[in-house]
C-alpha positions in Angstrom: 50.2 -109.7 26.7 49.7 -109.1 23.0 46.0 -108.8 23.6 46.5 -106.1 26.2 48.8 -104.3 23.8 46.2 -104.3 21.1 43.6 -102.9 23.4 45.9 -100.1 24.5 46.8 -99.2 20.9 43.1 -99.2 19.9 42.2 -96.9 22.9 45.0 -94.5 21.9 43.7 -94.4 18.3 40.2 -93.5 19.5 41.5 -90.8 21.7 43.4 -89.3 18.8 40.4 -89.3 16.6 38.2 -87.7 19.3 40.9 -85.0 19.8 41.1 -84.3 16.2 37.3 -83.7 15.9 37.5 -80.9 18.5 39.9 -78.7 16.4 38.2 -75.8 14.4 37.8 -76.2 10.6 40.4 -74.0 8.9 38.8 -70.9 7.4 39.1 -70.5 3.6 40.4 -67.3 2.2 37.0 -65.9 1.2 35.5 -66.4 4.6 38.5 -64.9 6.3 38.5 -61.9 3.9 34.8 -61.1 4.5 35.1 -61.6 8.3 38.0 -59.0 8.3 35.8 -56.7 6.2 32.9 -57.0 8.7 35.1 -56.4 11.7 36.7 -53.3 10.1 33.5 -51.4 9.5 30.5 -50.4 11.6 27.2 -52.1 10.9 24.5 -50.2 12.9 21.6 -52.2 11.4 23.1 -55.7 11.9 22.8 -56.2 8.1 25.8 -58.6 8.2 24.6 -60.6 11.2 24.7 -63.9 9.3 28.4 -63.5 8.6 30.0 -65.8 11.1 33.3 -67.6 11.4 31.6 -71.0 12.0 30.6 -71.3 8.4 33.0 -73.0 6.0 31.7 -71.1 3.1 30.0 -67.6 2.8 27.6 -68.7 0.1 24.6 -68.8 2.6 25.3 -65.3 3.9 23.0 -62.4 3.2 24.2 -60.0 0.4 26.6 -62.6 -0.9 26.2 -64.5 -4.2 28.3 -67.5 -5.1 28.9 -69.4 -8.4 26.8 -72.6 -8.3 29.5 -74.7 -9.8 32.6 -73.5 -7.9 31.0 -72.1 -4.7 33.3 -69.1 -5.1 32.0 -65.6 -4.3 31.1 -63.7 -7.5 28.9 -60.8 -6.2 28.8 -58.6 -3.1 25.7 -56.3 -3.0 26.0 -54.1 0.1 24.0 -51.0 -1.1 22.1 -48.8 1.4 22.9 -50.7 4.6 24.1 -47.7 6.6 27.7 -49.1 6.8 30.4 -46.7 7.9 34.1 -46.7 8.5 37.1 -47.2 6.2 37.4 -49.9 3.6 40.0 -52.5 4.7 42.5 -54.3 2.5 41.8 -58.0 1.9 39.0 -58.0 -0.6 41.6 -58.8 -3.2 41.3 -62.4 -1.9 37.9 -62.7 -3.5 39.6 -63.7 -6.8 36.4 -64.8 -8.5 34.5 -61.6 -7.7 32.6 -60.1 -10.7 30.6 -57.3 -9.0 31.3 -55.2 -5.9 28.6 -52.6 -4.9 28.9 -50.5 -1.8 26.8 -47.5 -2.9 24.6 -45.3 -0.6 26.5 -45.9 2.6 28.7 -43.8 4.9 32.0 -45.3 4.1 35.0 -42.9 4.1 38.7 -42.7 3.7 40.8 -43.7 0.7 40.1 -46.7 -1.5 42.7 -49.3 -0.7 45.1 -50.5 -3.5 44.9 -54.1 -4.6 41.7 -54.1 -6.6 43.8 -54.8 -9.7 44.3 -58.3 -8.3 40.7 -59.1 -9.0 41.0 -60.2 -12.6 37.3 -61.0 -13.2 35.9 -57.8 -11.6 33.4 -56.4 -14.1 31.5 -53.8 -12.0 32.7 -51.5 -9.2 30.1 -49.2 -7.6 31.3 -47.0 -4.7 28.9 -44.1 -5.4 27.2 -42.0 -2.7 29.7 -42.4 0.1 32.4 -40.2 1.6 35.5 -41.8 0.0 38.4 -39.3 -0.4 41.9 -38.9 -1.8 43.1 -39.7 -5.2 42.0 -42.7 -7.3 44.3 -45.8 -6.8 46.7 -46.1 -9.7 45.9 -49.7 -10.2 42.3 -49.0 -11.4 43.5 -48.7 -15.0 45.1 -52.1 -14.6 41.8 -53.9 -14.0 41.5 -55.8 -17.3 37.9 -56.8 -17.1 36.3 -53.7 -15.7 33.3 -52.5 -17.6 31.3 -50.5 -15.1 32.9 -47.9 -12.8 30.8 -45.6 -10.6 32.5 -43.4 -8.1 29.9 -40.6 -8.2 29.2 -38.3 -5.2 32.2 -38.9 -3.0 35.1 -36.5 -2.2 37.8 -37.8 -4.5 40.2 -35.2 -5.6 43.3 -34.6 -7.7 43.8 -35.5 -11.4 42.2 -38.3 -13.2 44.3 -41.4 -13.9 46.3 -41.2 -17.1 44.3 -44.0 -18.6 41.3 -46.3 -18.0 40.7 -49.9 -18.9 40.0 -50.3 -22.6 37.1 -52.7 -21.7 35.2 -49.8 -19.9 31.6 -49.3 -21.0 30.3 -47.0 -18.2 32.4 -44.3 -16.5 30.6 -42.2 -13.8 32.7 -39.8 -11.7 30.2 -37.0 -11.1 30.0 -35.0 -7.8 33.6 -35.1 -6.7 36.6 -32.7 -6.7 38.6 -34.0 -9.6 40.7 -31.4 -11.3 42.9 -31.0 -14.4 42.1 -32.2 -18.0 40.3 -35.2 -19.3 42.9 -37.9 -20.2 43.3 -38.1 -24.0 43.6 -41.8 -23.7 39.8 -42.0 -23.2 39.6 -42.2 -26.9 41.1 -45.7 -26.6 38.0 -46.9 -24.7 36.3 -47.8 -27.9 33.5 -49.7 -26.2 32.5 -46.7 -24.0 28.8 -46.1 -23.9 28.3 -43.7 -21.0 30.5 -41.0 -19.5 29.5 -38.7 -16.7 32.2 -36.5 -15.1 29.8 -33.6 -14.2 30.1 -31.3 -11.2 33.9 -31.5 -10.7 36.7 -29.0 -11.2 37.9 -30.4 -14.5 39.3 -27.9 -17.0 41.1 -27.5 -20.3 39.8 -27.9 -23.8 38.6 -31.5 -24.4 39.9 -33.1 -27.6 36.5 -33.5 -29.3 37.6 -34.1 -32.8 40.1 -36.9 -32.0 38.5 -37.9 -28.7 34.8 -37.9 -27.9 33.6 -37.6 -31.5 35.6 -40.8 -32.4 33.8 -42.9 -29.7 30.9 -43.8 -32.0 29.2 -46.1 -29.5 28.6 -43.3 -27.0 25.0 -42.9 -25.9 25.4 -40.4 -23.0 28.0 -37.6 -22.6 27.7 -35.4 -19.5 30.5 -32.9 -18.9 28.4 -30.3 -17.1 29.4 -28.2 -14.1 33.1 -28.0 -14.8 35.5 -25.4 -16.2 36.0 -26.8 -19.7 36.5 -24.2 -22.4 37.2 -23.9 -26.1 35.1 -24.3 -29.2 32.8 -27.2 -29.8 34.4 -28.7 -32.8 32.4 -30.3 -35.6 32.3 -34.0 -35.8 29.3 -34.8 -33.7 27.5 -36.3 -36.6 29.7 -39.4 -36.1 27.8 -40.1 -32.8 25.0 -41.9 -34.4 24.0 -43.6 -31.2 24.1 -40.5 -29.0 21.0 -39.9 -26.9 22.0 -37.4 -24.2 24.5 -34.5 -24.5 25.0 -32.2 -21.5 27.8 -29.6 -21.7 26.1 -27.0 -19.5 27.7 -24.8 -17.0 31.1 -24.6 -18.6 33.0 -22.0 -20.6 32.5 -23.2 -24.2 32.2 -20.5 -26.8 31.6 -20.2 -30.5 28.6 -21.5 -32.4 26.4 -24.5 -31.8 27.8 -27.3 -34.0 25.5 -28.0 -36.9 26.5 -31.7 -36.8 24.5 -32.1 -33.6 21.4 -32.0 -35.7 22.5 -35.1 -37.5 22.4 -37.4 -34.4 19.1 -39.1 -35.1 18.6 -40.6 -31.7 19.1 -37.5 -29.6 16.5 -37.2 -26.8 18.1 -34.5 -24.6 20.5 -31.6 -25.3 21.7 -29.1 -22.6 24.2 -26.4 -23.7 23.1 -23.8 -21.1 25.3 -21.5 -19.1 28.1 -21.2 -21.6 29.2 -18.4 -24.0 27.8 -19.7 -27.3 26.8 -17.3 -29.9 25.1 -17.2 -33.3 21.8 -18.7 -34.1 20.3 -22.2 -33.7 21.5 -24.4 -36.5 19.0 -25.3 -39.2 20.0 -28.9 -38.9 18.1 -29.0 -35.6 14.9 -29.3 -37.6 15.8 -33.0 -38.1 15.8 -33.7 -34.3 12.3 -35.1 -34.3 13.0 -37.4 -31.4 14.3 -34.7 -29.1 12.5 -34.5 -25.8 14.5 -31.7 -24.1 16.4 -28.7 -25.5 18.1 -26.1 -23.2 20.4 -23.4 -24.5 19.7 -20.8 -21.9 22.2 -18.3 -20.5 24.3 -18.0 -23.7 24.6 -15.2 -26.3 22.5 -16.7 -29.0 20.6 -14.3 -31.3 18.3 -14.1 -34.2 14.7 -15.1 -34.4 13.2 -18.3 -33.0 13.0 -20.4 -36.2 9.7 -21.6 -37.6 11.0 -25.1 -37.8 10.9 -25.3 -34.0 7.5 -26.8 -34.5 9.0 -29.8 -36.4 10.5 -31.0 -33.1 7.1 -32.5 -32.3 8.3 -34.7 -29.4 9.7 -31.8 -27.3 8.6 -31.7 -23.7 11.1 -29.1 -22.4 12.2 -26.0 -24.4 14.5 -23.4 -22.6 15.8 -20.5 -24.7 15.9 -18.0 -21.8 18.6 -15.4 -21.1 19.8 -15.0 -24.6 19.3 -12.3 -27.3 16.6 -13.8 -29.4 14.5 -11.2 -31.2 11.3 -10.9 -33.1 7.8 -12.4 -32.7 7.1 -15.9 -31.4 6.5 -18.3 -34.3 3.0 -19.7 -34.9 4.6 -23.1 -35.4 4.8 -23.5 -31.6 1.3 -24.9 -31.9 2.9 -28.1 -33.2 4.5 -28.9 -29.9 1.6 -30.8 -28.4 3.7 -32.6 -25.8 5.4 -29.5 -24.5 5.1 -29.1 -20.8 7.9 -26.6 -20.0 8.6 -23.4 -22.1 11.0 -20.7 -20.9 11.8 -17.7 -23.2 12.5 -15.3 -20.4 15.0 -12.4 -20.6 15.4 -12.1 -24.4 14.5 -9.3 -26.8 11.2 -10.8 -28.0 8.3 -8.6 -29.0 4.8 -8.5 -30.4 1.8 -10.1 -28.9 1.7 -13.4 -27.2 0.3 -15.6 -30.0 -2.5 -18.1 -29.7 -0.1 -20.8 -30.8 1.3 -20.9 -27.2 -2.2 -21.6 -25.9 -2.4 -24.6 -28.3 0.4 -26.4 -26.4 -2.3 -28.1 -24.4 0.0 -30.0 -22.0 1.9 -26.9 -21.0 2.4 -26.7 -17.2 5.1 -24.1 -16.8 5.4 -20.9 -19.0 8.1 -18.3 -18.5 8.0 -15.2 -20.7 9.3 -12.6 -18.3 11.8 -9.8 -19.2 10.9 -9.3 -22.9 8.9 -6.6 -24.8 5.6 -8.4 -25.3 2.6 -6.2 -25.7 -1.1 -6.4 -26.1 -3.4 -8.2 -23.8 -3.0 -11.5 -22.0 -4.7 -14.3 -24.1 -7.7 -15.7 -22.3 -6.8 -19.1 -23.7 -3.7 -19.2 -21.5 -6.0 -19.3 -18.5 -7.8 -22.3 -20.0 -4.7 -24.4 -19.8 -3.7 -26.6 -16.8 -0.8 -24.3 -16.0 1.1 -24.8 -12.7 3.4 -21.8 -13.2 2.8 -18.6 -15.2 5.4 -15.8 -15.4 4.7 -12.9 -17.7 6.4 -10.3 -15.7 8.5 -7.3 -16.9 6.8 -6.9 -20.3 4.5 -4.2 -21.7 1.3 -6.2 -21.4 -2.0 -4.2 -21.2 -5.6 -4.7 -20.6 -7.2 -6.5 -17.7 -6.5 -9.8 -16.0 -8.3 -12.7 -17.6 -10.9 -14.2 -15.2 -9.5 -17.7 -15.7 -11.2 -21.1 -15.7 -11.9 -23.9 -13.3 -9.1 -25.9 -15.0 -6.3 -23.5 -14.2 -7.9 -22.8 -10.8 -7.1 -26.4 -9.7 -3.5 -26.4 -11.0 -2.0 -22.9 -10.7 0.6 -22.6 -8.0 2.7 -19.6 -9.2 1.4 -16.4 -10.8 3.7 -13.5 -11.7 2.3 -10.6 -13.8 4.4 -7.9 -12.2 5.9 -4.9 -14.0 3.4 -4.6 -16.8 0.6 -2.1 -17.6 -2.3 -4.2 -16.5 -5.4 -2.3 -15.4 -8.8 -3.0 -14.0 -9.5 -5.0 -10.8 -8.3 -8.2 -9.4 -10.9 -10.6 -10.7 -13.2 -12.3 -8.3 -12.4 -15.6 -9.9 -9.0 -15.6 -8.2 -10.8 -16.8 -5.1 -11.0 -20.1 -6.8 -7.2 -20.5 -7.2 -6.9 -22.3 -3.9 -3.5 -23.9 -4.7 -1.6 -20.7 -5.3 1.6 -20.4 -3.4 3.1 -17.3 -5.1 1.2 -14.2 -6.3 3.0 -11.2 -7.7 0.9 -8.5 -9.4 3.1 -5.6 -8.4 3.9 -2.5 -10.5 0.7 -2.5 -12.5 -2.4 -0.2 -12.6 -4.8 -2.4 -10.7 -7.3 0.0 -9.2 -8.9 -2.4 -6.8 -9.5 -3.2 -3.2 -7.8 -6.1 -1.6 -10.1 -9.1 -2.0 -10.6 -10.7 1.5 -10.8 -14.0 -0.4 -7.0 -14.0 -0.8 -7.0 -15.4 2.8 -8.6 -18.6 1.5 -5.3 -19.6 -0.2 -4.1 -21.9 2.5 -0.8 -22.6 0.7 -0.1 -18.9 -0.1 3.5 -18.1 0.7 4.2 -14.9 -1.1 1.8 -12.0 -1.9 3.4 -9.1 -3.6 1.0 -6.3 -4.7 3.4 -3.3 -4.5 2.6 -0.1 -6.4 -0.6 -1.4 -7.9 -2.9 1.5 -7.1 -4.8 -0.5 -4.5 -7.1 1.4 -2.2 -9.4 0.7 0.8 -8.6 -1.1 4.0 -6.4 -4.2 4.5 -8.8 -7.0 5.2 -8.2 -8.9 8.4 -9.1 -12.2 6.6 -5.8 -11.8 4.7 -4.0 -13.6 7.5 -6.4 -16.6 7.5 -3.6 -18.1 5.4 -1.2 -19.3 8.1 1.5 -20.1 5.5 2.0 -16.5 4.3 5.7 -15.7 4.6 6.0 -12.5 2.5 3.4 -9.7 2.4 4.3 -6.6 0.3 1.6 -4.0 -0.1 3.8 -0.9 -0.2 3.4 2.0 -2.7 -0.4 1.9 -2.8 -3.3 4.0 -1.5 -4.4 1.7 1.3 -6.1 3.4 4.2 -7.5 2.6 7.6 -5.7 0.7 10.4 -3.4 -2.2 10.2 -5.6 -5.1 11.3 -5.0 -6.8 14.6 -5.3 -10.1 12.7 -1.9 -9.5 11.2 -0.5 -11.4 14.2 -2.2 -14.5 12.8 0.3 -14.6 9.9 2.7 -16.7 12.1 5.0 -17.6 9.2 5.6 -14.0 8.1 9.3 -13.0 7.8 8.8 -9.9 5.6 6.0 -7.4 6.2 6.1 -4.2 4.0 3.2 -1.7 4.2 5.2 1.4 3.4 4.1 4.4 1.3 0.4 4.1 1.9 -2.2 6.1 3.9 -2.6 3.8 6.9 -3.8 5.3 10.1 -4.1 4.3 13.8 -1.6 2.6 16.0 1.0 0.0 15.2 -0.7 -3.2 16.4 0.9 -5.0 19.3 -0.1 -8.3 17.6 2.9 -7.8 15.3 5.0 -9.1 18.2 3.3 -12.5 17.6 5.2 -12.8 14.3 8.2 -14.6 15.8 9.8 -15.2 12.4 9.7 -11.6 11.3 12.9 -10.3 9.8 11.9 -7.2 7.9 9.3 -4.7 9.0 8.6 -1.6 6.8 5.9 0.8 7.8 7.4 4.1 6.7 5.5 6.9 5.0 2.1 6.4 6.5 0.0 8.3 9.0 0.4 5.9 11.9 0.0 7.4 15.4 0.5 6.6 19.0 3.4 4.8 20.6 5.4 1.9 19.3 4.4 -1.3 21.2 7.2 -2.3 23.5 6.4 -6.0 22.8 8.1 -5.5 19.4 11.4 -5.7 21.3 10.8 -9.4 21.8 11.2 -10.2 18.0 14.6 -11.8 18.1 14.8 -12.4 14.3 14.3 -8.8 13.2 17.0 -7.6 10.9 15.6 -4.4 9.5 12.9 -1.9 10.6 11.7 1.3 9.1 9.0 3.4 10.8 10.0 6.8 9.5 7.7 9.5 8.3 4.6 8.7 10.4 3.2 10.5 13.5 4.6 8.1 16.1 5.7 9.2 19.5 7.4 7.7 22.6 10.4 5.5 23.3 11.6 2.8 21.0 11.2 -0.8 22.3 14.3 -2.4 23.9 16.0 -5.1 21.9 19.2 -5.1 19.7 17.6 -4.0 16.4 15.9 -1.0 18.0 19.0 0.1 19.9 21.0 0.2 16.7 18.4 1.7 14.3 19.7 4.4 11.9 18.2 7.8 12.3 16.8 7.6 8.8 14.6 4.6 10.0 12.8 6.7 12.6 13.0 10.3 11.3 9.9 12.3 10.3 7.8 11.3 13.3 6.4 13.5 16.1 8.8 12.4 18.8 10.6 9.1 19.0 13.7 8.5 21.1 16.1 5.7 21.8 15.4 3.2 24.6 18.9 4.0 25.9 18.1 7.7 26.6 16.8 8.4 30.2 15.2 11.8 29.5 11.6 12.1 28.2 11.2 12.1 24.4 10.9 15.6 22.9 8.0 16.4 20.7 8.8 17.8 17.3 5.9 20.3 17.3 6.6 23.1 14.8 6.6 26.7 16.2 4.5 29.4 14.6 6.1 30.9 11.5 6.6 34.7 11.6 7.8 36.6 8.5 9.6 39.9 9.3 9.7 42.1 6.2 12.1 44.5 7.9 14.8 41.8 8.2 15.4 41.6 4.5 16.8 43.0 2.3 18.3 45.4 4.9 19.8 42.4 6.8 21.9 39.6 5.6 18.9 37.4 4.6 19.3 35.0 7.4 16.7 36.7 9.6 13.8 36.6 7.1 12.3 33.5 8.7 12.2 33.5 12.5 10.4 31.4 15.0 8.5 32.9 17.9 9.0 36.5 19.0 12.5 38.1 19.2 13.6 39.2 22.7 13.8 42.9 23.2 11.6 43.9 20.3 8.1 45.1 21.1 5.2 43.5 19.3 3.8 45.4 16.4 1.7 45.0 13.3 3.9 43.9 10.4 2.9 44.4 6.8 4.3 42.3 4.0 6.2 44.0 1.3 5.6 43.3 -2.4 8.9 41.4 -2.6 8.0 39.3 0.4 4.6 38.4 -1.0 6.3 37.3 -4.3 8.7 35.2 -2.4 6.0 33.6 -0.3 4.0 32.9 -3.5 7.0 31.3 -5.2 7.6 29.2 -2.1 4.0 28.0 -2.1 4.3 27.1 -5.7 7.4 25.1 -5.0 5.8 23.4 -2.0 2.8 22.5 -4.2 5.1 21.1 -6.8 6.9 19.0 -4.3 3.6 17.7 -3.0 2.5 16.7 -6.5 5.9 14.9 -7.1 5.4 13.1 -3.8 2.1 11.8 -5.0 3.8 10.7 -8.2 6.3 8.8 -6.0 3.5 6.9 -4.4 1.7 5.9 -7.6 4.4 5.7 -10.3 6.0 2.5 -11.3 9.6 1.8 -10.3 12.0 -0.9 -11.1 14.5 -0.7 -8.3 12.9 -2.2 -5.1 14.0 -3.6 -1.8 14.6 -7.4 -1.8 12.8 -7.9 -5.2 15.5 -10.2 -6.6 16.2 -11.9 -3.3 12.5 -13.0 -3.0 12.5 -14.1 -6.6 15.4 -16.3 -5.9 13.8 -17.9 -2.8 10.5 -18.7 -4.5 11.4 -19.4 -8.1 12.1 -23.0 -9.0 13.8 -22.0 -12.3 17.6 -21.5 -12.6 19.0 -18.1 -13.4 22.3 -16.8 -14.7 24.9 -15.7 -12.2 28.2 -14.1 -13.0 31.4 -15.5 -11.5 32.4 -14.2 -8.1 35.2 -12.1 -9.5 35.1 -8.4 -8.6 34.2 -6.2 -11.6 34.4 -2.4 -11.7 32.6 -0.5 -14.4 33.1 3.2 -15.0 30.4 4.7 -17.3 31.7 6.6 -20.2 34.9 4.5 -20.5 35.4 1.9 -23.2 37.0 -0.7 -21.0 35.8 -2.0 -17.7 38.2 -2.0 -14.8 38.6 -5.1 -12.7 38.9 -5.3 -9.0 42.7 -4.7 -9.1 42.0 -1.1 -10.1 40.2 -0.4 -6.8 43.1 1.2 -5.1 42.2 2.7 -1.7 38.5 2.1 -2.0 38.5 -1.3 -0.2 40.3 0.1 2.8 38.0 3.1 2.9 35.0 0.8 3.2 36.4 -0.6 6.5 37.4 2.8 7.9 34.8 4.4 10.1 36.5 7.8 9.6 35.6 7.8 5.9 31.9 7.1 6.5 29.7 10.0 5.2 26.3 8.6 6.3 24.0 5.7 6.4 20.6 5.1 4.9 18.0 2.4 4.5 19.8 0.8 1.6 23.4 1.1 2.5 26.3 3.1 3.9 28.1 5.9 2.0 31.9 6.3 2.3 34.5 8.7 0.9 37.0 6.7 -1.2 39.7 7.1 -3.8 39.7 5.2 -7.1 42.2 5.3 -9.9 44.8 8.0 -9.5 43.5 9.4 -6.1 40.3 10.7 -7.4 37.7 11.0 -4.6 34.3 9.5 -5.0 31.3 8.8 -2.9 30.7 5.1 -2.6 27.5 3.6 -1.4 27.9 0.0 -0.1 24.6 -1.8 -0.3 23.4 -3.7 2.7 23.2 -7.5 2.4 19.4 -7.3 2.2 19.6 -5.1 -1.0 22.2 -7.2 -2.8 21.2 -8.2 -6.4 22.8 -11.7 -6.8 22.9 -11.7 -10.6 25.3 -9.4 -12.5 23.1 -9.0 -15.6 20.2 -7.8 -13.5 22.4 -5.4 -11.5 24.1 -4.0 -14.6 20.8 -3.4 -16.3 19.2 -1.5 -13.4 22.3 0.5 -12.7 22.9 1.5 -16.3 19.3 3.0 -16.3 20.4 5.2 -13.4 23.6 6.0 -15.1 21.7 7.6 -18.0 20.1 10.2 -15.7 22.1 13.4 -16.6 20.8 16.8 -15.5 22.4 19.9 -13.8 20.4 19.2 -10.7 21.2 15.5 -10.4 24.4 13.9 -9.1 25.3 11.5 -11.9 26.1 7.9 -11.2 29.7 7.3 -12.3 29.9 3.5 -12.1 29.7 0.5 -9.9 31.6 -2.4 -8.4 29.9 -5.8 -8.3 30.5 -9.2 -6.8 27.7 -11.6 -5.6 28.7 -10.7 -2.0 29.4 -6.9 -2.2 28.0 -4.2 -4.5 28.9 -0.6 -4.6 27.5 2.5 -6.4 29.9 5.3 -7.2 29.2 9.0 -7.8 31.2 12.2 -7.5 32.2 13.3 -4.0 30.3 16.4 -2.8 32.7 18.3 -0.5 30.0 20.9 0.4 27.8 18.4 2.1 24.0 18.0 2.2 21.1 20.2 2.9 20.6 18.5 6.2 24.2 19.3 7.2 23.9 23.0 6.2 20.6 23.4 8.1 21.3 21.3 11.3 25.0 20.4 11.6 26.7 23.4 10.1 28.1 25.1 13.3 30.5 27.9 12.3 32.0 26.2 9.3 29.9 28.0 6.6 27.3 30.8 6.7 23.7 29.7 7.0 21.5 29.5 4.0 19.8 32.7 3.0 16.2 32.8 1.7 17.2 33.1 -2.0 19.6 30.1 -1.4 16.8 28.1 0.1 14.6 29.0 -2.8 17.3 27.9 -5.3 17.7 24.6 -3.4 13.9 23.9 -3.5 13.7 24.9 -7.2 16.7 22.7 -8.2 15.3 19.7 -6.3 12.0 20.1 -8.1 13.7 20.3 -11.5 15.9 17.3 -10.8 12.8 15.2 -9.8 10.8 16.4 -12.8 13.6 15.2 -15.1 13.6 11.7 -13.5 9.8 11.5 -13.8 9.3 13.0 -17.3 12.4 12.0 -19.3 12.3 8.3 -18.7 9.7 5.6 -19.5 8.9 4.1 -17.1 9.8 7.0 -14.7 12.7 6.8 -12.4 11.5 7.2 -8.8 13.9 8.4 -6.2 11.6 7.2 -3.4 13.7 8.6 -0.5 13.7 12.4 -0.8 15.0 13.9 2.4 17.5 16.8 3.3 20.4 14.4 3.8 20.0 13.1 0.2 20.0 16.7 -1.3 23.7 17.5 -2.0 24.9 21.1 -2.5 27.8 22.7 -4.3 29.5 26.0 -3.6 26.6 27.9 -5.3 23.8 25.9 -3.5 22.9 24.1 -6.8 
């Protein structure tokens, strides 16, 4: 019996042991925490496939690193795995974690609290995700945190009141943080790198008792915020500083001289602020500096000679300031310089040879100054990729260039100078050119067919360059050409059928030439075309109906040609303004069912008996008058004098028209918009706050002073007319004074306030009894208005064609007075300004009259 009992007990024990081996091994906290993490997020690439519950430890999993001695997780490296979803709670169970990196994923939502429970966490990198909300309040409580990178997320709200004193690296750029920088940052005495760029932070940082006391700092980047105030002295304490970026803020005052005493500085960017004064002499000691940018400030004085002492410089940007004088010869000492921008200053003199001695120069911007003399041939011996000498007073011919620059040059802008001669044949070798702008010069040349060899050419702008001859069909061998502007020249012959091969064109402007023949139907092959300008030519025939298939067309002008027939169907042609088709033989809308009427002039008959005995309105009649027998009429002496005077006026207008075609002008359609598309350099832009400027007043009015004007611009009843560049309204401004306001179309918007103000003020200086003075303007980046006195007596067009019974018709002496006044006003614009101001759109609707027909 006892033996049987023993056997039963042994069997029972074996069964218990077998049963126990079938139970799962309990998961430790780290495995459980990571499995919860995996199940809470989306892993489209199965990067976490090795994370399974069957493992007793996660140390063999991918992207997980454990301590060899304790087998505890110390590092999670989950960068760039395509993970998405919200971060779950539970990672705080990884109590030995030293480093957590989740950068470059698609994680979103708030960062869960509890990270402060990780006492050994040294590094936290959540950059390049979509995390949002405010920062957890327990981040400052992480006692061991040294590296914190939350860049390029959507965090918002104020920064925490403090950060861990152990912090070395703080990167918060590319978020929506607002408010001031916490003053407690000065307690992070070990801080080496701070980057809070591209947020909405504001206030005046405590430099003296804050940043300047953090003597270990190597990188300071506060750019792209709304910080303001004066840059206090004390920078000389930052003996370890290598990079300082305070650009795109609202700092003012002078550049701190102490900055020149930071011996290890390699990059300084103070651009887009309101700093004034001159460059501190202490900068001469920055011999290790690689990059200096102080563009878009109010700095003045001459560029100092000691600039050549900064021999390590690779980038120098002093553009958009008020520097004066000649370029220093010491520039030749900058042997490593690759980028030099001095655009839009007040510099003068010739371009010195010292610039050409910067042998590594690849980008050179000198636009918008007053340089004169010829273009140095040595510049074209460099390996330049971009050369912009536009808007100066350069003379002479274009240098032929060299094989070296022919291989490298991608961007060439010599526009708005006084360059003469021909386009050199060597340009055919510049096969890498993408942008060419030689407009507003005196290049008396034919269009070289070799321009079509530039397979990468995107923009070709040769406006107002005195070009002649035919447009070569080979020009469109370049299939990448997107912008072709040849208006304002003396080109003749037909528009080549090959124009349809320019499949990438979105702007085609051939206006103000002497082109003949029909409008090619091949233009309908330009499916990307947005702007088509063919006005003021001698084009004939009907407009191809295929043009109605161009769905992307936004603006068309075919006025002042010899075109006939019905406009194509399509939305843009159905809504064309009359000014875009006027001056042709007979064009009518596609919506009209009647045949188009031909505008053939009737014979002119002068009746000497009608004046002075009549009222003067019958002097010029058309055809024969009913009821009056035909007879031989002899002209009186007074009639002959009047006819002679009229012929003189007509001849004067013709001469002025020829001047309009050949003279240089500075206000042009889309000039700044194209520049912004193609240029790789950054330009200044004013804030988007409405600003009204009234010429002749000391103080500028802001947008609040625009009383009823804004409502008038939305009221169809106040519209006075519409032209190519904008719509004119009757509006009131400041104490019910009526003015005429031209609201520029979007295509004519000038995005930079400084450029707009400069151009408009030139027009504002035009004062003459026969000119309607420009009174002021209103500017924002989105809407721009030009204001002049309201003319209650209307235009010449209205008096001639829309008068009805409101006012008596114009007598011959009144018509003579209008013609003479128009000629005097134009002569003042052409002869009293250098360069001349060109109206470029003379027509009856733009000639305004007063009660005396002046």
